[in-house]
MIBAKOL-740832 format. One line per field, with one value per residue (C-alpha): residue number from 1; y, x, z; residue in one letter. Coordinates in steps of 0.2 Angstrom, whole numbers. Example, Ala and Ser with C-alpha at 12.3 -4.5 7.8 and 13.67 -1.06 7.14 Angstrom:
<gutis>
i = (1, 2)
Y = (-22, -5)
X = (62, 68)
Z = (39, 36)
aa = (a, s)
</gutis>
This chain:
<gutis>
i = (1, 2, 3, 4, 5, 6, 7, 8, 9, 10, 11, 12, 13, 14, 15, 16, 17, 18, 19, 20, 21, 22, 23, 24, 25, 26, 27, 28, 29, 30, 31, 32, 33, 34, 35, 36, 37, 38, 39, 40, 41, 42, 43, 44, 45, 46, 47, 48, 49, 50, 51, 52, 53, 54, 55, 56, 57, 58, 59, 60, 61, 62, 63, 64, 65, 66, 67, 68, 69, 70, 71, 72, 73, 74, 75, 76, 77, 78, 79, 80, 81, 82, 83, 84, 85, 86, 87, 88, 89, 90, 91, 92, 93, 94, 95, 96, 97, 98, 99, 100, 101, 102, 103, 104, 105, 106, 107, 108, 109, 110, 111, 112, 113, 114, 115, 116, 117, 118, 119, 120, 121, 122, 123, 124, 125, 126, 127, 128, 129, 130, 131, 132, 133, 134, 135, 136, 137, 138, 139, 140, 141, 142, 143, 144, 145, 146, 147, 148, 149, 150, 151, 152, 153, 154, 155, 156, 157, 158, 159, 160, 161, 162, 163, 164, 165, 166, 167, 168, 169, 170, 171, 172, 173, 174, 175, 176, 177, 178, 179, 180, 181, 182, 183, 184, 185, 186, 187, 188, 189, 190, 191, 192, 193, 194, 195, 196, 197, 198, 199, 200, 201, 202, 203, 204, 205, 206, 207, 208, 209, 210, 211, 212, 213, 214, 215, 216, 217, 218, 219, 220, 221)
Y = (-93, -80, -87, -73, -76, -94, -90, -85, -98, -97, -108, -98, -81, -86, -93, -76, -68, -78, -72, -54, -53, -34, -33, -31, -42, -33, -44, -38, -39, -53, -65, -79, -77, -87, -76, -61, -68, -69, -52, -36, -26, -29, -16, -14, -6, 10, 13, 2, 17, 26, 10, 6, 24, 27, 11, 14, -1, 4, -14, -23, -40, -38, -53, -59, -48, -45, -31, -21, -24, -16, -2, 1, 1, 15, 25, 23, 22, 26, 9, -8, -20, -38, -44, -61, -68, -70, -61, -59, -69, -57, -42, -52, -56, -38, -30, -13, -20, -23, -5, 2, -8, 0, 17, 16, 13, 26, 39, 51, 38, 39, 24, 19, 3, -6, -7, -26, -25, -28, -12, -10, -8, 4, 14, 18, 22, 40, 34, 19, 17, 6, 1, 16, 28, 22, 25, 43, 47, 42, 51, 67, 67, 79, 65, 55, 38, 27, 11, 1, -11, -21, -35, -30, -30, -14, -5, -8, 2, 15, 17, 20, 33, 41, 36, 49, 41, 26, 12, -1, -17, -27, -44, -59, -47, -60, -67, -85, -84, -68, -76, -90, -76, -75, -67, -84, -89, -73, -75, -93, -87, -73, -84, -99, -90, -104, -110, -105, -102, -107, -100, -105, -91, -89, -85, -73, -64, -62, -57, -44, -37, -34, -26, -15, -9, -5, 7, 15, 18, 23, 29, 29, 46)
X = (-75, -70, -57, -45, -46, -43, -26, -18, -15, -9, 7, 12, 10, 20, 34, 34, 35, 50, 59, 54, 54, 54, 38, 21, 7, -7, -22, -34, -52, -53, -44, -49, -52, -37, -26, -33, -30, -11, -10, -5, -19, -33, -38, -52, -49, -56, -44, -29, -18, -22, -19, -2, 4, -1, 8, 25, 33, 43, 42, 25, 19, 2, -9, -17, -20, -4, -12, -18, -1, 7, -5, -1, 17, 15, 5, 17, 35, 43, 39, 44, 29, 32, 17, 8, 6, -13, -27, -45, -48, -61, -50, -34, -42, -45, -32, -28, -33, -51, -52, -44, -58, -72, -63, -63, -82, -85, -72, -81, -81, -70, -61, -64, -56, -53, -35, -37, -34, -17, -5, -6, -25, -24, -11, -24, -38, -44, -48, -43, -51, -61, -79, -86, -73, -78, -97, -93, -82, -95, -109, -99, -90, -97, -94, -109, -101, -90, -80, -80, -65, -73, -87, -101, -114, -106, -114, -131, -126, -118, -134, -144, -131, -131, -147, -143, -126, -121, -109, -100, -92, -77, -80, -82, -82, -92, -89, -97, -95, -105, -119, -120, -128, -147, -162, -169, -153, -152, -170, -167, -152, -162, -177, -167, -150, -141, -129, -119, -100, -90, -73, -61, -58, -40, -45, -59, -47, -34, -45, -54, -37, -33, -49, -48, -31, -38, -50, -35, -25, -39, -54, -71, -77)
Z = (-42, -54, -66, -62, -44, -47, -55, -38, -25, -7, -9, -25, -17, -1, -12, -21, -4, 0, -16, -11, 8, 9, -2, 5, -3, -11, -15, -29, -25, -38, -27, -15, 3, 7, -3, 5, 22, 19, 11, 19, 11, -1, -15, -28, -46, -40, -25, -30, -35, -19, -8, -16, -16, 2, 9, 17, 8, -8, -14, -17, -23, -33, -37, -47, -62, -72, -83, -68, -60, -75, -75, -56, -60, -73, -61, -46, -54, -38, -31, -37, -40, -42, -53, -52, -70, -70, -80, -84, -100, -106, -105, -110, -127, -131, -144, -151, -168, -162, -156, -172, -182, -172, -172, -191, -191, -178, -179, -167, -153, -138, -131, -113, -106, -89, -83, -84, -102, -109, -109, -128, -127, -112, -122, -136, -125, -121, -103, -93, -76, -64, -68, -58, -66, -83, -79, -73, -88, -101, -91, -90, -107, -120, -133, -138, -144, -134, -138, -122, -118, -104, -102, -113, -99, -93, -107, -99, -84, -95, -105, -89, -84, -101, -111, -124, -129, -139, -134, -144, -137, -143, -150, -138, -123, -113, -96, -95, -76, -75, -84, -71, -60, -63, -55, -51, -42, -33, -27, -21, -11, -3, 1, 8, 13, 3, -2, 13, 12, 27, 31, 45, 59, 53, 35, 41, 53, 39, 25, 37, 42, 23, 20, 35, 30, 12, 20, 31, 15, 4, 15, 7, 2)
aa = (l, c, p, l, a, g, m, a, d, v, e, g, v, r, l, m, k, e, h, h, p, n, a, a, i, v, a, y, v, n, s, s, s, a, v, k, a, i, a, d, v, c, c, a, s, s, n, a, v, a, v, c, r, n, m, a, e, k, e, l, i, f, a, p, d, q, n, f, g, q, y, l, q, s, k, i, p, e, k, k, i, h, i, w, a, g, y, c, h, v, h, q, n, m, t, p, g, q, i, e, e, l, k, a, a, h, p, q, a, e, v, v, v, h, p, e, c, p, p, d, v, v, a, v, a, d, y, a, g, s, t, g, g, m, l, k, y, v, r, d, s, p, k, k, e, f, i, v, g, s, e, r, e, l, t, f, a, m, q, l, a, a, p, d, k, v, f, y, t, l, p, r, a, v, c, p, t, h, k, k, i, t, l, r, k, v, l, h, t, m, e, g, l, e, p, e, v, l, l, d, d, e, t, i, r, g, a, q, r, a, l, d, r, m, l, e, y, a, p, r, e)
</gutis>
């Protein structure tokens, strides 16, 4: 389980709902199936702003990423967002000082970061957006150098998208959980269709409802 997803639990989210009964629950994609099942809607980093903006409710509960929640609040000031106090430890450890140090060494580089970074990091970026948004930005930008505020392996995809450009990662931008996924394990799963994840019908129905509503509020292009 993603450490960020593990920071939000069903009992806690329900208690938050009790404190804010008029708020709709928005579950970030990095949450457990159980949390998604009690949410009104799910969202990904690429469509979170659209999903929350298009909801009728003026009051929302966003879980589990506090930094992304603050980013959403800045983008949708007309709504009140109650933010769960969770975080991605990789992005949480990034600082403006790290960016300033890299910027001093590479003054021509643009800074692109994920909104899971703390607000003070987002504030010094030239661009903040989803993984897909960051890839598109570096591909289309006339700049040739970029400082990347996200997990370091994203620069591999960036290099494929823009082979003529150079990318610099922040110190310790490594997710140990990502590293547990290997080609050998993927092959094992494909060959044996295991390990199998079993969910009860109630969880399946609830999570499916939240995902379906996400597509209603932010249809795929």
